[in-house]
C-alpha positions, 0 to 999 in steps of 0.5 A: 528505640534502635533504628535499623536500615530500611525501617520506617518508624516516622509514623509514630509520633507518640512517646509512649507509642515509640516505647511500646513499639520498641518492645515488639519483635524486630520482624514488626519493624517495617509493619505499617499496621503495627506502627499505626496500632502502636501510635493509636495505643501510645496516644491514649497512654500519653493522654492517660499519663498526662491526666495522671500527672495533672491530677497529681499536681492538684495535691500540691498548692504550688502546682495546683490549677483546677484543684485550687478550688478544692483547697479554697473550700477546705480552708474556708476561702471564697474562690475568686476565679478572676484572680491569677492562679499565682495569687490564688495559690498565695492565698491558700499557701498563706492560710496553710502557713498561718496556723499556730501562735501569733508571732513575728515569724508567723506573720513573716511566713504568711507575708512571704507567701504573698510577696514572693520574697523576704519580709521583716516584721518588727514589733513596737510593743509600746504602741501595740503595733507591728510593721511588715517590711518588704525587703526583696519586693520593690513597690506594692505586691500585686495582691496586697489586699489579700495579704492584709486580710490574711494578717488581719485574721492572724493578728490579735484585735488590739494590735495595729499593723503598718506596711512598709514598701521598698522603692528605688531611692537616689542612693540606690541609683548612685550605687548602680553607677548608671549614667543619665544617658543609660537611664534615659535609654531605658525609657522608664516611666516614673512608676517603673523607675520607682521599682526598677531593680 
């Protein structure tokens, strides 16, 4: 909105109210009545647009919040409202990704939804097993139990699965070229050091 000398438009704090006010003829520029009217209408429109955006977010797993329960019901998952939203999203996303013929790519696709990073899957056909290795994730992913349940649903009953986690090893620490003083200054516990990246 263009600002004219002597115009008092500071009473309109609503973005939509300011937009509405900008469409009015210039002789309303100093009218406090019209400013109050546009502020009231704009506030309601702001709330409407916010509600519409929030509703649209529920149609996509990665942005859903209160709509996650509908996704979970649709996929036959038990809603767990005590879990963080990100973990619930990962369960839903993995269930959506988990449709199709069992393969290493399918397992990796589902596991990556939980781990938030690259996952390698290697098969040991002679042992009727496969290994899920977390490449980008240091330590145990926070929702590993959900991941294990999802993979148990995917895999054939005769196959065993092992999980391989990544931790910081001395060679990695040597490559970082960190001195003991720098490491000591980081004040990390042993558990924090194991997953320090």
